[in-house]
OpenMM code with the backbone's topology and positions (N, CA, C; nanometers):
from openmm import Vec3, app, unit

residues = "MET LYS SER THR ARG LEU LEU GLU GLU ASN GLY LEU ARG THR PHE LEU LEU VAL MET ASP LYS GLY ASP GLU ALA PHE GLU GLN ILE THR GLY PHE ALA GLU ALA ASN GLY VAL THR ALA ALA SER LEU THR ALA ILE GLY ALA ALA SER HIS VAL THR LEU GLY TYR PHE ASP ARG ASP THR SER GLU TYR ARG TYR THR SER PHE ASP GLU GLN LEU GLU ILE ALA SER CYS ILE GLY ASP ILE ALA ASP ASN GLN GLY GLY ALA ALA LEU HIS ALA HIS ILE VAL LEU GLY ARG GLU ASP SER THR ALA LEU ALA GLY HIS LEU LYS GLU LEU ARG VAL PHE PRO THR MET GLU VAL VAL LEU THR GLU THR PRO ALA HIS LEU ARG LYS ARG VAL ASP PRO GLN THR GLY LEU ALA LEU ILE SER ALA ASP ASP SER THR PRO SER".split()
positions = [
    Vec3(0.0835, -0.1176, 0.0000),
    Vec3(0.0000, 0.0000, 0.0000),
    Vec3(0.0881, 0.1240, 0.0000),
    Vec3(0.0437, 0.2219, -0.0749),
    Vec3(0.1107, 0.3514, -0.0759),
    Vec3(0.0137, 0.4538, -0.0180),
    Vec3(0.0689, 0.5564, 0.0454),
    Vec3(-0.0165, 0.6602, 0.1024),
    Vec3(0.0484, 0.7958, 0.0854),
    Vec3(-0.0369, 0.8984, 0.0842),
    Vec3(0.0120, 1.0349, 0.0796),
    Vec3(-0.0857, 1.1241, 0.1543),
    Vec3(-0.0330, 1.2294, 0.2139),
    Vec3(-0.1184, 1.3291, 0.2780),
    Vec3(-0.1608, 1.4280, 0.1702),
    Vec3(-0.2901, 1.4409, 0.1490),
    Vec3(-0.3427, 1.5318, 0.0478),
    Vec3(-0.3586, 1.6734, 0.1004),
    Vec3(-0.3912, 1.6844, 0.2295),
    Vec3(-0.4246, 1.8147, 0.2858),
    Vec3(-0.4064, 1.8106, 0.4364),
    Vec3(-0.3633, 1.9220, 0.4919),
    Vec3(-0.3666, 1.9399, 0.6371),
    Vec3(-0.4133, 2.0818, 0.6621),
    Vec3(-0.5257, 2.0928, 0.7331),
    Vec3(-0.5856, 2.2235, 0.7573),
    Vec3(-0.6447, 2.2251, 0.8977),
    Vec3(-0.6074, 2.3246, 0.9764),
    Vec3(-0.6552, 2.3368, 1.1148),
    Vec3(-0.6289, 2.2098, 1.1948),
    Vec3(-0.5156, 2.1462, 1.1696),
    Vec3(-0.4785, 2.0261, 1.2426),
    Vec3(-0.5466, 1.8989, 1.1963),
    Vec3(-0.6318, 1.9068, 1.0951),
    Vec3(-0.7012, 1.7892, 1.0423),
    Vec3(-0.6380, 1.7495, 0.9099),
    Vec3(-0.6200, 1.6185, 0.8925),
    Vec3(-0.5504, 1.5683, 0.7741),
    Vec3(-0.6442, 1.4873, 0.6857),
    Vec3(-0.6149, 1.4916, 0.5563),
    Vec3(-0.6816, 1.4060, 0.4589),
    Vec3(-0.5737, 1.3258, 0.3886),
    Vec3(-0.5938, 1.1936, 0.3830),
    Vec3(-0.4960, 1.1031, 0.3235),
    Vec3(-0.5564, 1.0286, 0.2055),
    Vec3(-0.4703, 0.9910, 0.1117),
    Vec3(-0.5052, 0.8982, 0.0051),
    Vec3(-0.4260, 0.7707, 0.0292),
    Vec3(-0.4964, 0.6581, 0.0369),
    Vec3(-0.4332, 0.5271, 0.0487),
    Vec3(-0.4619, 0.4524, -0.0804),
    Vec3(-0.3588, 0.4028, -0.1457),
    Vec3(-0.3755, 0.3253, -0.2686),
    Vec3(-0.3216, 0.1857, -0.2419),
    Vec3(-0.4127, 0.0898, -0.2440),
    Vec3(-0.3755, -0.0482, -0.2144),
    Vec3(-0.3461, -0.1254, -0.3415),
    Vec3(-0.2606, -0.2254, -0.3253),
    Vec3(-0.2140, -0.3066, -0.4370),
    Vec3(-0.2777, -0.4446, -0.4346),
    Vec3(-0.2560, -0.5167, -0.5432),
    Vec3(-0.3047, -0.6548, -0.5551),
    Vec3(-0.2664, -0.7355, -0.4320),
    Vec3(-0.3639, -0.8038, -0.3736),
    Vec3(-0.3379, -0.8915, -0.2608),
    Vec3(-0.3428, -0.8264, -0.1239),
    Vec3(-0.3451, -0.6932, -0.1176),
    Vec3(-0.3539, -0.6263, 0.0126),
    Vec3(-0.4859, -0.6609, 0.0806),
    Vec3(-0.4831, -0.6771, 0.2117),
    Vec3(-0.6051, -0.6979, 0.2902),
    Vec3(-0.6470, -0.5601, 0.3402),
    Vec3(-0.7547, -0.5070, 0.2835),
    Vec3(-0.7928, -0.3674, 0.3044),
    Vec3(-0.8224, -0.3333, 0.4496),
    Vec3(-0.8994, -0.4162, 0.5177),
    Vec3(-0.9373, -0.3871, 0.6558),
    Vec3(-0.8124, -0.3722, 0.7425),
    Vec3(-0.7184, -0.4652, 0.7285),
    Vec3(-0.5934, -0.4602, 0.8056),
    Vec3(-0.5095, -0.3384, 0.7681),
    Vec3(-0.5012, -0.3080, 0.6384),
    Vec3(-0.4194, -0.1955, 0.5926),
    Vec3(-0.4734, -0.0625, 0.6447),
    Vec3(-0.6049, -0.0427, 0.6359),
    Vec3(-0.6651, 0.0836, 0.6809),
    Vec3(-0.6491, 0.0990, 0.8318),
    Vec3(-0.6785, -0.0067, 0.9061),
    Vec3(-0.6662, -0.0019, 1.0520),
    Vec3(-0.5210, 0.0227, 1.0935),
    Vec3(-0.4282, -0.0472, 1.0311),
    Vec3(-0.2865, -0.0292, 1.0619),
    Vec3(-0.2386, 0.1116, 1.0313),
    Vec3(-0.2829, 0.1670, 0.9180),
    Vec3(-0.2459, 0.3036, 0.8817),
    Vec3(-0.2977, 0.4021, 0.9863),
    Vec3(-0.4240, 0.3860, 1.0259),
    Vec3(-0.4831, 0.4765, 1.1252),
    Vec3(-0.4049, 0.4714, 1.2562),
    Vec3(-0.3727, 0.3521, 1.3019),
    Vec3(-0.2981, 0.3385, 1.4277),
    Vec3(-0.1583, 0.3986, 1.4161),
    Vec3(-0.0906, 0.3737, 1.3055),
    Vec3(0.0462, 0.4242, 1.2865),
    Vec3(0.0511, 0.5764, 1.2750),
    Vec3(-0.0594, 0.6370, 1.2302),
    Vec3(-0.0620, 0.7819, 1.2085),
    Vec3(-0.1458, 0.8569, 1.3111),
    Vec3(-0.1869, 0.7898, 1.4174),
    Vec3(-0.2609, 0.8559, 1.5248),
    Vec3(-0.3981, 0.9057, 1.4849),
    Vec3(-0.4617, 0.8391, 1.3891),
    Vec3(-0.5961, 0.8781, 1.3455),
    Vec3(-0.6973, 0.8108, 1.4380),
    Vec3(-0.7690, 0.8930, 1.5171),
    Vec3(-0.8676, 0.8383, 1.6109),
    Vec3(-1.0102, 0.8765, 1.5756),
    Vec3(-1.0273, 0.9628, 1.4761),
    Vec3(-1.1611, 1.0035, 1.4329),
    Vec3(-1.1530, 1.0417, 1.2860),
    Vec3(-1.2229, 0.9661, 1.2012),
    Vec3(-1.2154, 0.9932, 1.0578),
    Vec3(-1.3337, 0.9309, 0.9861),
    Vec3(-1.3590, 0.9831, 0.8668),
    Vec3(-1.4534, 0.9190, 0.7758),
    Vec3(-1.3739, 0.8731, 0.6548),
    Vec3(-1.4292, 0.7752, 0.5825),
    Vec3(-1.3585, 0.7275, 0.4642),
    Vec3(-1.4563, 0.6919, 0.3534),
    Vec3(-1.4056, 0.7039, 0.2323),
    Vec3(-1.4755, 0.6564, 0.1131),
    Vec3(-1.3740, 0.5794, 0.0308),
    Vec3(-1.4233, 0.4837, -0.0488),
    Vec3(-1.3305, 0.4036, -0.1288),
    Vec3(-1.3992, 0.3488, -0.2527),
    Vec3(-1.3189, 0.3279, -0.3568),
    Vec3(-1.3604, 0.2566, -0.4770),
    Vec3(-1.2463, 0.1648, -0.5170),
    Vec3(-1.2735, 0.0738, -0.6091),
    Vec3(-1.1706, -0.0176, -0.6561),
    Vec3(-1.2303, -0.1510, -0.6919),
    Vec3(-1.1559, -0.2579, -0.6638),
    Vec3(-1.2036, -0.3923, -0.6954),
    Vec3(-1.1401, -0.4918, -0.5995),
    Vec3(-1.2035, -0.6092, -0.5903),
    Vec3(-1.1593, -0.7107, -0.4949),
    Vec3(-1.1745, -0.8496, -0.5535),
    Vec3(-1.0922, -0.9419, -0.5031),
    Vec3(-1.1025, -1.0822, -0.5440),
    Vec3(-1.1617, -1.1691, -0.4337),
    Vec3(-1.1705, -1.1145, -0.3128),
    Vec3(-1.2310, -1.1874, -0.1999),
    Vec3(-1.2877, -1.0853, -0.1027),
    Vec3(-1.4087, -1.1109, -0.0526),
    Vec3(-1.4663, -1.0284, 0.0534),
    Vec3(-1.5415, -1.1171, 0.1514),
    Vec3(-1.5478, -1.0707, 0.2743),
    Vec3(-1.6367, -1.1297, 0.3734),
    Vec3(-1.7255, -1.0170, 0.4232),
    Vec3(-1.8566, -1.0378, 0.4079),
    Vec3(-1.9557, -0.9381, 0.4459),
    Vec3(-2.0356, -0.9872, 0.5647),
    Vec3(-2.0798, -0.8934, 0.6468),
    Vec3(-2.1600, -0.9282, 0.7629),
    Vec3(-2.2972, -0.8653, 0.7580),
    Vec3(-2.3886, -0.9327, 0.8241),
    Vec3(-2.5251, -0.8841, 0.8415),
    Vec3(-2.5593, -0.9043, 0.9884),
    Vec3(-2.6032, -0.7983, 1.0574),
    Vec3(-2.6327, -0.8090, 1.1997),
    Vec3(-2.7716, -0.8684, 1.2195),
    Vec3(-2.7744, -0.9824, 1.2867),
    Vec3(-2.9002, -1.0511, 1.3173),
    Vec3(-2.9474, -1.0013, 1.4535),
    Vec3(-3.0502, -0.9192, 1.4533),
    Vec3(-3.0938, -0.8593, 1.5792),
    Vec3(-3.1564, -0.9606, 1.6742),
    Vec3(-3.2049, -1.0734, 1.6217),
    Vec3(-3.2630, -1.1756, 1.7094),
    Vec3(-3.1571, -1.2458, 1.7938),
    Vec3(-3.0384, -1.2640, 1.7363),
    Vec3(-2.9304, -1.3320, 1.8092),
    Vec3(-2.8245, -1.2345, 1.8606),
    Vec3(-2.8333, -1.1073, 1.8186),
    Vec3(-2.7328, -1.0044, 1.8514),
    Vec3(-2.5935, -1.0457, 1.8064),
    Vec3(-2.5875, -1.1116, 1.6904),
    Vec3(-2.4597, -1.1540, 1.6334),
    Vec3(-2.4572, -1.1239, 1.4840),
    Vec3(-2.3358, -1.1058, 1.4333),
    Vec3(-2.3194, -1.0916, 1.2889),
    Vec3(-2.3184, -1.2292, 1.2243),
    Vec3(-2.3821, -1.2388, 1.1092),
    Vec3(-2.3721, -1.3578, 1.0241),
    Vec3(-2.2821, -1.3175, 0.9077),
    Vec3(-2.1794, -1.3977, 0.8821),
    Vec3(-2.0811, -1.3637, 0.7793),
    Vec3(-2.0912, -1.4574, 0.6604),
    Vec3(-2.0715, -1.3991, 0.5423),
    Vec3(-2.0674, -1.4749, 0.4180),
    Vec3(-1.9465, -1.4274, 0.3384),
    Vec3(-1.8699, -1.5221, 0.2850),
    Vec3(-1.7523, -1.4878, 0.2043),
    Vec3(-1.7797, -1.5130, 0.0573),
    Vec3(-1.7164, -1.4314, -0.0269),
    Vec3(-1.7300, -1.4420, -0.1718),
    Vec3(-1.5907, -1.4394, -0.2327),
    Vec3(-1.5584, -1.5409, -0.3122),
    Vec3(-1.4309, -1.5487, -0.3825),
    Vec3(-1.4580, -1.5352, -0.5312),
    Vec3(-1.4657, -1.4123, -0.5762),
    Vec3(-1.4899, -1.3811, -0.7173),
    Vec3(-1.4467, -1.2367, -0.7396),
    Vec3(-1.4292, -1.1992, -0.8646),
    Vec3(-1.3912, -1.0623, -0.8950),
    Vec3(-1.5125, -0.9716, -0.8765),
    Vec3(-1.4961, -0.8663, -0.7954),
    Vec3(-1.6047, -0.7750, -0.7614),
    Vec3(-1.5575, -0.6306, -0.7742),
    Vec3(-1.6457, -0.5444, -0.8240),
    Vec3(-1.6175, -0.4011, -0.8307),
    Vec3(-1.6669, -0.3343, -0.7028),
    Vec3(-1.5855, -0.2501, -0.6431),
    Vec3(-1.6284, -0.1739, -0.5259),
    Vec3(-1.7036, -0.0519, -0.5778),
    Vec3(-1.8366, -0.0602, -0.5742),
    Vec3(-1.9198, 0.0489, -0.6236),
    Vec3(-1.9260, 0.1628, -0.5225),
    Vec3(-1.9245, 0.1272, -0.3955),
    Vec3(-1.9277, 0.2271, -0.2895),
    Vec3(-1.8790, 0.1635, -0.1602),
    Vec3(-1.7983, 0.2364, -0.0884),
    Vec3(-1.7559, 0.1930, 0.0447),
    Vec3(-1.7453, 0.3186, 0.1297),
    Vec3(-1.8196, 0.3213, 0.2389),
    Vec3(-1.8124, 0.4340, 0.3311),
    Vec3(-1.7946, 0.3801, 0.4723),
    Vec3(-1.7316, 0.4599, 0.5555),
    Vec3(-1.7122, 0.4138, 0.6913),
    Vec3(-1.6529, 0.5206, 0.7797),
    Vec3(-1.6168, 0.4770, 0.9003),
    Vec3(-1.5548, 0.5680, 0.9952),
    Vec3(-1.4494, 0.4943, 1.0764),
    Vec3(-1.3660, 0.5737, 1.1384),
    Vec3(-1.2667, 0.5225, 1.2323),
    Vec3(-1.2916, 0.5934, 1.3641),
    Vec3(-1.2933, 0.5167, 1.4710),
    Vec3(-1.3122, 0.5722, 1.6047),
    Vec3(-1.2177, 0.5010, 1.7003),
    Vec3(-1.1991, 0.5606, 1.8164),
    Vec3(-1.1173, 0.5001, 1.9206),
    Vec3(-1.1998, 0.3949, 1.9932),
    Vec3(-1.1450, 0.2748, 2.0038),
    Vec3(-1.2105, 0.1674, 2.0781),
    Vec3(-1.1106, 0.1135, 2.1797),
    Vec3(-1.1146, 0.1680, 2.2993),
    Vec3(-1.0261, 0.1268, 2.4086),
    Vec3(-0.8787, 0.1410, 2.3711),
    Vec3(-0.8453, 0.2540, 2.3094),
    Vec3(-0.7067, 0.2842, 2.2792),
    Vec3(-0.6576, 0.2429, 2.1418),
    Vec3(-0.7392, 0.1739, 2.0633),
    Vec3(-0.6986, 0.1335, 1.9289),
    Vec3(-0.7950, 0.1868, 1.8243),
    Vec3(-0.7486, 0.1937, 1.7014),
    Vec3(-0.8336, 0.2395, 1.5919),
    Vec3(-0.9333, 0.1303, 1.5554),
    Vec3(-1.0601, 0.1664, 1.5506),
    Vec3(-1.1660, 0.0723, 1.5139),
    Vec3(-1.2296, 0.1186, 1.3837),
    Vec3(-1.2170, 0.0372, 1.2809),
    Vec3(-1.2758, 0.0668, 1.1506),
    Vec3(-1.4143, 0.0046, 1.1427),
    Vec3(-1.5115, 0.0832, 1.0982),
    Vec3(-1.6471, 0.0345, 1.0724),
    Vec3(-1.6828, 0.0809, 0.9322),
    Vec3(-1.7051, -0.0137, 0.8410),
    Vec3(-1.7330, 0.0224, 0.7019),
    Vec3(-1.8429, -0.0650, 0.6446),
    Vec3(-1.9210, -0.0045, 0.5569),
    Vec3(-2.0212, -0.0763, 0.4791),
    Vec3(-1.9836, -0.0620, 0.3326),
    Vec3(-2.0183, -0.1634, 0.2538),
    Vec3(-1.9711, -0.1683, 0.1159),
    Vec3(-2.0789, -0.2228, 0.0240),
    Vec3(-2.0807, -0.1709, -0.0983),
    Vec3(-2.1648, -0.2237, -0.2058),
    Vec3(-2.0702, -0.2704, -0.3152),
    Vec3(-2.0890, -0.3947, -0.3586),
    Vec3(-2.0008, -0.4570, -0.4575),
    Vec3(-2.0812, -0.5013, -0.5784),
    Vec3(-2.0268, -0.4773, -0.6968),
    Vec3(-2.0919, -0.5187, -0.8203),
    Vec3(-2.0322, -0.6472, -0.8742),
    Vec3(-2.1231, -0.7375, -0.9144),
    Vec3(-2.0811, -0.8637, -0.9757),
    Vec3(-2.0755, -0.8495, -1.1275),
    Vec3(-2.0196, -0.9515, -1.1924),
    Vec3(-2.0068, -0.9530, -1.3382),
    Vec3(-2.1417, -0.9344, -1.4069),
    Vec3(-2.2487, -0.9901, -1.3495),
    Vec3(-2.3814, -0.9798, -1.4117),
    Vec3(-2.4559, -0.8526, -1.3708),
    Vec3(-2.3871, -0.7590, -1.3077),
    Vec3(-2.4400, -0.6297, -1.2632),
    Vec3(-2.5336, -0.6375, -1.1436),
    Vec3(-2.5424, -0.7531, -1.0782),
    Vec3(-2.6138, -0.7582, -0.9513),
    Vec3(-2.5184, -0.7104, -0.8422),
    Vec3(-2.5736, -0.6808, -0.7260),
    Vec3(-2.4923, -0.6223, -0.6197),
    Vec3(-2.4966, -0.7050, -0.4919),
    Vec3(-2.3885, -0.6965, -0.4176),
    Vec3(-2.3774, -0.7495, -0.2819),
    Vec3(-2.3524, -0.6294, -0.1915),
    Vec3(-2.4004, -0.6364, -0.0690),
    Vec3(-2.3781, -0.5245, 0.0226),
    Vec3(-2.3761, -0.5751, 0.1652),
    Vec3(-2.3053, -0.5031, 0.2508),
    Vec3(-2.3057, -0.5386, 0.3916),
    Vec3(-2.1936, -0.4729, 0.4689),
    Vec3(-2.1798, -0.5195, 0.5913),
    Vec3(-2.0760, -0.4764, 0.6844),
    Vec3(-1.9448, -0.5425, 0.6403),
    Vec3(-1.8413, -0.4626, 0.6186),
    Vec3(-1.7140, -0.5153, 0.5692),
    Vec3(-1.6326, -0.5780, 0.6821),
    Vec3(-1.5980, -0.7053, 0.6632),
    Vec3(-1.5100, -0.7741, 0.7590),
    Vec3(-1.3725, -0.7986, 0.6980),
    Vec3(-1.3686, -0.8466, 0.5730),
    Vec3(-1.2418, -0.8729, 0.5035),
    Vec3(-1.2571, -0.8324, 0.3577),
    Vec3(-1.1454, -0.7866, 0.2988),
    Vec3(-1.1449, -0.7566, 0.1558),
    Vec3(-1.0026, -0.7713, 0.1049),
    Vec3(-0.9840, -0.8586, 0.0079),
    Vec3(-0.8539, -0.8734, -0.0585),
    Vec3(-0.8616, -0.7974, -0.1905),
    Vec3(-0.7738, -0.7013, -0.2061),
    Vec3(-0.7741, -0.6102, -0.3206),
    Vec3(-0.7252, -0.6799, -0.4469),
    Vec3(-0.7943, -0.6521, -0.5586),
    Vec3(-0.7449, -0.6901, -0.6912),
    Vec3(-0.8207, -0.6107, -0.7968),
    Vec3(-0.7584, -0.5247, -0.8746),
    Vec3(-0.6159, -0.4937, -0.8754),
    Vec3(-0.5790, -0.3737, -0.7878),
    Vec3(-0.6776, -0.2886, -0.7505),
    Vec3(-0.6446, -0.1709, -0.6693),
    Vec3(-0.7646, -0.1303, -0.5855),
    Vec3(-0.7373, -0.0514, -0.4840),
    Vec3(-0.8418, 0.0113, -0.4035),
    Vec3(-0.7896, 0.1477, -0.3623),
    Vec3(-0.8714, 0.2489, -0.3857),
    Vec3(-0.8335, 0.3868, -0.3548),
    Vec3(-0.9219, 0.4361, -0.2412),
    Vec3(-0.8598, 0.4764, -0.1315),
    Vec3(-0.9319, 0.5183, -0.0113),
    Vec3(-0.8962, 0.6629, 0.0205),
    Vec3(-0.9975, 0.7461, 0.0437),
    Vec3(-0.9756, 0.8814, 0.0939),
    Vec3(-1.0198, 0.8815, 0.2395),
    Vec3(-0.9260, 0.9122, 0.3266),
    Vec3(-0.9467, 0.9089, 0.4716),
    Vec3(-0.9367, 1.0521, 0.5226),
    Vec3(-1.0448, 1.1036, 0.5815),
    Vec3(-1.0509, 1.2427, 0.6255),
    Vec3(-1.0769, 1.2497, 0.7755),
    Vec3(-0.9835, 1.3097, 0.8481),
    Vec3(-1.0031, 1.3243, 0.9923),
    Vec3(-1.1222, 1.4155, 1.0200),
    Vec3(-1.1923, 1.3865, 1.1291),
    Vec3(-1.3049, 1.4689, 1.1718),
    Vec3(-1.2621, 1.5513, 1.2929),
    Vec3(-1.3291, 1.6655, 1.3171),
    Vec3(-1.2858, 1.7546, 1.4255),
    Vec3(-1.3336, 1.7119, 1.5641),
    Vec3(-1.3512, 1.5846, 1.5856),
    Vec3(-1.3883, 1.5337, 1.7182),
    Vec3(-1.3189, 1.4002, 1.7386),
    Vec3(-1.2917, 1.3677, 1.8627),
    Vec3(-1.2367, 1.2365, 1.8949),
    Vec3(-1.3545, 1.1438, 1.9165),
    Vec3(-1.3735, 1.0504, 1.8247),
    Vec3(-1.4859, 0.9581, 1.8326),
    Vec3(-1.4476, 0.8395, 1.9194),
    Vec3(-1.5356, 0.8044, 2.0110),
    Vec3(-1.5094, 0.6911, 2.0999),
    Vec3(-1.6241, 0.5923, 2.0928),
    Vec3(-1.5871, 0.4647, 2.0976),
    Vec3(-1.6877, 0.3581, 2.0962),
    Vec3(-1.7097, 0.3067, 2.2374),
    Vec3(-1.8337, 0.2709, 2.2650),
    Vec3(-1.8725, 0.2092, 2.3915),
    Vec3(-1.9648, 0.0928, 2.3600),
    Vec3(-1.9589, -0.0099, 2.4412),
    Vec3(-2.0446, -0.1267, 2.4193),
    Vec3(-2.1885, -0.0909, 2.4545),
    Vec3(-2.2780, -0.1132, 2.3585),
    Vec3(-2.4210, -0.0928, 2.3786),
    Vec3(-2.4765, -0.2150, 2.4519),
    Vec3(-2.5360, -0.1960, 2.5701),
    Vec3(-2.5815, -0.3112, 2.6476),
    Vec3(-2.6925, -0.3916, 2.5796),
    Vec3(-2.7716, -0.3274, 2.4960),
    Vec3(-2.8818, -0.3983, 2.4310),
    Vec3(-2.8334, -0.4915, 2.3204),
    Vec3(-2.7366, -0.4442, 2.2385),
    Vec3(-2.6909, -0.5244, 2.1246),
    Vec3(-2.5578, -0.5943, 2.1497),
    Vec3(-2.4809, -0.5438, 2.2453),
    Vec3(-2.3479, -0.5980, 2.2685),
    Vec3(-2.2442, -0.5463, 2.1702),
    Vec3(-2.2824, -0.4509, 2.0845),
    Vec3(-2.1919, -0.3961, 1.9837),
    Vec3(-2.1190, -0.2736, 2.0372),
    Vec3(-1.9956, -0.2534, 1.9913),
    Vec3(-1.9209, -0.1313, 2.0222),
    Vec3(-1.9654, -0.0244, 1.9233),
    Vec3(-2.0436, 0.0718, 1.9709),
    Vec3(-2.0997, 0.1774, 1.8871),
    Vec3(-2.0396, 0.3118, 1.9256),
    Vec3(-2.0341, 0.4049, 1.8294),
    Vec3(-1.9851, 0.5387, 1.8604),
    Vec3(-2.0798, 0.6017, 1.9615),
    Vec3(-2.0214, 0.6585, 2.0661),
    Vec3(-2.0985, 0.7236, 2.1713),
    Vec3(-2.0904, 0.8743, 2.1530),
    Vec3(-2.2045, 0.9379, 2.1238),
    Vec3(-2.2069, 1.0831, 2.1093),
    Vec3(-2.1713, 1.1508, 2.2414),
    Vec3(-2.2052, 1.0886, 2.3531),
    Vec3(-2.1751, 1.1457, 2.4843),
    Vec3(-2.0255, 1.1487, 2.5127),
    Vec3(-1.9517, 1.0500, 2.4618),
    Vec3(-1.8087, 1.0389, 2.4899),
    Vec3(-1.7207, 1.1013, 2.3828),
    Vec3(-1.7779, 1.1427, 2.2707),
    Vec3(-1.6996, 1.2019, 2.1625),
    Vec3(-1.6815, 1.3498, 2.1921),
    Vec3(-1.5570, 1.3957, 2.1826),
    Vec3(-1.5259, 1.5327, 2.2214),
    Vec3(-1.4611, 1.6082, 2.1071),
    Vec3(-1.4891, 1.7399, 2.0979),
    Vec3(-1.4213, 1.8201, 1.9952),
    Vec3(-1.2709, 1.8185, 2.0180),
    Vec3(-1.1961, 1.8239, 1.9080),
    Vec3(-1.0497, 1.8235, 1.9223),
    Vec3(-0.9984, 1.9626, 1.9492),
] * unit.nanometer
topology = app.Topology()
chain = topology.addChain("A")
for resn in residues:
    res = topology.addResidue(resn, chain)
    for name in ("N", "CA", "C"):
        topology.addAtom(name, app.Element.getBySymbol(name[0]), res)
């Protein structure tokens, strides 16, 4: 993966991450955020993948159900955020993927192997976002009460 800082304004940075064939996107984005002290950010991405694992939250069981796909897929849209989760960067992203027949897959992103590229724009937000476990779902969700302006 290659990265560059596109902008820095009022202490907030915008980065471009360009991933290569075989990169595991979730790991690369999370690792980049941790290495660069990014604790609050939004992201968008496009590109393509050869493997993905998507999740769907089952509210009856309060668990994610995961499905993996090993095929060439176009990343039509990927949006997400990064927040602090007990001292580490926590990536939460949703993705829409296009298949060869123009049908789509969508869900919570767990894994993505890039092929041939993925371009991510990561923009810091002017607040420190923090996650807290929601007692009803058991999920680590961004807490508006705990998020503070930078």
